[in-house]
C-alpha positions in Angstrom: 0.1 0.2 0.0 1.4 3.5 -1.0 0.8 6.5 0.9 0.5 9.4 -1.7 2.2 12.6 -0.5 -0.4 15.6 -0.2 0.9 18.2 -3.3 2.8 21.4 -1.6 1.1 24.3 -2.0 2.1 26.6 -5.2 4.2 30.1 -4.2 2.4 32.5 -3.9 3.3 35.8 -6.1 5.0 38.9 -4.4 2.5 41.8 -5.6 3.0 45.2 -3.9 0.1 47.9 -4.5 -0.5 51.7 -4.8 -1.3 53.1 -1.9 -5.0 54.7 -2.9 -6.3 56.7 -0.2 -3.0 58.9 0.1 -3.3 60.6 -3.1 -6.8 60.8 -2.7 -6.1 62.5 0.2 -3.8 64.9 -1.4 -6.2 66.0 -3.9 -8.9 66.7 -1.1 -6.5 68.6 1.1 -5.0 70.5 -1.8 -8.0 71.2 -3.1 -9.7 72.5 0.1 -6.8 74.6 0.5 -6.4 76.1 -2.9 -10.3 77.3 -2.5 -9.3 78.7 0.8 -6.8 80.6 -0.8 -8.6 82.1 -3.3 -11.4 83.1 -1.2 -7.9 85.1 1.0 -6.6 86.8 -2.1 -10.0 87.6 -3.3 -11.0 88.9 -0.1 -7.5 90.7 0.2 -8.0 92.7 -3.0 -11.5 93.7 -2.2 -10.8 95.2 0.7 -7.6 96.7 -0.6 -5.2 95.4 1.5 -2.5 93.6 -1.1 0.1 93.2 1.7 -2.0 90.4 2.4 -1.9 88.8 -0.6 1.3 87.1 -0.8 0.8 84.6 1.9 -2.3 82.9 0.3 -0.4 83.5 -2.9 2.1 81.2 -1.4 -0.5 78.5 0.2 -2.0 78.9 -3.6 0.9 77.5 -5.2 1.7 74.8 -2.9 -2.0 73.7 -2.8 -2.0 73.1 -6.6 1.4 71.4 -6.8 -0.2 69.0 -3.9 -3.0 68.9 -6.1 -1.0 67.7 -9.1 1.1 65.5 -7.4 -2.4 63.4 -6.2 -3.1 63.4 -9.5 0.0 62.1 -10.8 0.3 59.4 -8.5 -3.1 58.1 -9.5 -2.4 58.1 -12.6 -0.1 56.2 -12.4 -1.5 54.0 -11.0 -4.2 53.2 -13.4 -1.8 52.8 -15.9 -0.5 50.1 -13.9 -3.7 48.4 -12.9 -2.6 49.8 -9.4 0.4 47.2 -9.4 3.8 49.2 -8.5 6.1 45.9 -8.4 5.5 42.4 -8.7 7.5 38.7 -8.5 5.8 36.2 -10.3 6.3 32.9 -12.4 6.8 34.9 -15.6 9.6 37.3 -13.8 9.1 40.6 -12.3 6.8 43.6 -13.1 8.2 47.3 -12.5 5.2 49.3 -12.5 6.9 52.6 -10.7 9.8 52.9 -12.7 12.0 56.2 -12.4 12.6 56.0 -15.9 8.6 57.1 -16.2 7.8 53.8 -17.5 6.6 50.5 -16.8 8.7 47.6 -17.8 8.0 43.6 -17.5 11.2 41.0 -16.7 11.7 37.3 -17.8 13.6 35.3 -15.7 16.5 34.7 -18.1 17.2 38.6 -18.4 17.4 39.4 -14.4 20.7 38.7 -12.8 20.6 40.4 -9.4 17.9 41.8 -7.4 19.3 44.6 -5.3 17.7 46.6 -2.5 18.8 50.2 -1.4 18.0 53.5 -0.3 18.3 56.8 -1.2 18.8 59.6 1.1 16.8 62.7 0.7 17.5 66.4 1.5 14.6 67.7 2.2 13.5 65.7 5.4 16.9 63.9 5.9 15.6 60.5 5.6 15.9 58.0 3.3 13.7 56.2 0.2 13.6 52.6 0.2 14.4 51.4 -3.5 14.2 48.6 -5.7 16.6 47.8 -8.8 17.2 45.3 -11.2 20.4 44.0 -12.2 20.3 42.6 -15.6 22.3 40.1 -17.7 25.5 41.8 -19.0 24.7 41.1 -22.9 21.2 42.7 -22.1 20.2 46.2 -23.5 20.5 48.4 -20.7 23.3 46.5 -19.2 26.9 49.0 -17.7 28.5 46.3 -19.6 26.7 47.6 -22.8 27.3 51.2 -22.2 30.9 50.3 -21.6 31.5 48.8 -24.8 29.3 51.4 -26.4 31.9 54.0 -24.5 34.8 52.0 -25.7 33.3 51.9 -29.4 32.7 55.8 -29.6 36.4 56.6 -28.5 37.9 54.7 -30.8 36.1 56.3 -33.7 38.0 58.6 -35.8 35.5 60.7 -37.6 33.5 62.4 -34.4 34.2 66.2 -34.6 36.3 67.9 -31.5 33.8 69.1 -29.6 32.6 65.5 -29.6 35.6 64.5 -28.7 36.0 66.8 -26.0 32.8 65.5 -23.9 34.1 61.8 -24.7 37.0 62.4 -22.4 35.1 63.8 -19.8 32.6 61.0 -19.8 35.8 58.5 -20.2 36.5 59.2 -16.3 33.9 56.4 -16.0 33.8 53.9 -12.9 35.5 50.2 -13.2 33.8 47.5 -14.5 34.7 46.1 -10.9 32.7 48.9 -9.4 29.6 48.0 -11.5 29.3 44.6 -10.6 25.7 45.3 -9.4 24.7 48.5 -10.8 21.6 48.5 -11.7 19.9 49.2 -14.8 16.4 49.8 -13.9 14.9 51.0 -10.4 11.9 51.7 -8.4 11.5 54.1 -5.6 8.6 53.1 -3.0 6.7 56.0 -3.3 2.9 55.6 -2.3 3.6 51.9 -2.1 5.3 50.0 0.1 8.6 47.3 0.0 8.4 44.1 2.4 11.6 43.0 2.1 10.7 39.8 3.8 7.7 38.5 1.7 10.1 39.6 -1.7 13.1 37.4 -0.2 10.5 34.2 0.3 9.0 34.8 -3.7 12.3 35.1 -5.1 13.5 32.0 -3.7 10.3 30.1 -4.3 10.4 31.3 -8.3 14.1 32.0 -9.2 16.5 30.6 -6.3 19.5 31.2 -8.6 19.2 35.0 -8.3 20.4 36.9 -5.7 18.9 39.4 -3.9 21.2 41.7 -2.6 21.0 44.5 -0.1 23.6 48.0 -0.8 23.2 50.5 2.0 22.4 54.3 0.7 25.9 55.3 0.4 26.4 53.0 -2.9 23.2 54.6 -4.2 25.0 57.2 -6.9 27.6 54.0 -7.7 24.4 52.0 -8.6 22.4 54.1 -10.5 25.1 57.1 -11.7 26.3 55.5 -14.8 23.1 56.1 -16.4 23.9 59.6 -16.3 26.9 58.7 -18.7 24.4 56.5 -21.1 22.4 59.3 -21.5 24.8 61.7 -22.3 26.9 59.1 -24.6 24.1 59.0 -26.4 23.6 62.7 -26.8 27.2 63.4 -27.9 26.7 60.7 -30.7 23.6 61.9 -31.8 25.0 65.6 -31.9 27.7 64.3 -33.7 25.8 62.5 -36.1 23.5 65.7 -36.7 26.6 67.5 -37.1 27.8 65.4 -40.6 24.3 66.5 -42.2 24.9 70.5 -40.9 
């Protein structure tokens, strides 16, 4: 007589969703403050007291910015069905990417998941970030950027202005310094990253993909190279346009 073992439950995907309450409160509070400021401004102008206008004007500007920020958060959440970040059997979905778009990565594209943080100057706090390290041969990898930079430096048909910009750009980090640099990342704004649940999902769906934690001091080492990548493309585009002018 054989005893059948019970089937193991399927792993649960990790899904981080945008908060809907906070942006709605931002819109309501901003609209209320804007209405209040407009009444103050109208009252001061009607009463002939222009010196009372600047404080309500500052409140009106702040309320408009608050309302706009809440509306942007709601629109961003709607574009991705409310999902900011997800890990499942198909790969990783990054709906809150700092480049303004949303991306889906299959497991054969991902070489590491990097958890780090960024220091903020406004309130002297930190913002938690989730970054993806893609394979060296994939588009958007640091290795591909360094190869493109080496190819650009070896060209002899570039104008002198492009050469000067390339020399400044060539003072780049070493390949060893970019081992865990991230190609895409998202800041946990308007949603929350649960590290323990995320680690369990990664072990279940992609045990060969490491989850790495980096201190906030390494923030610019992790993401700073992407500004060089953008600048390199701009240099080459300007050089191509220069040939036609």
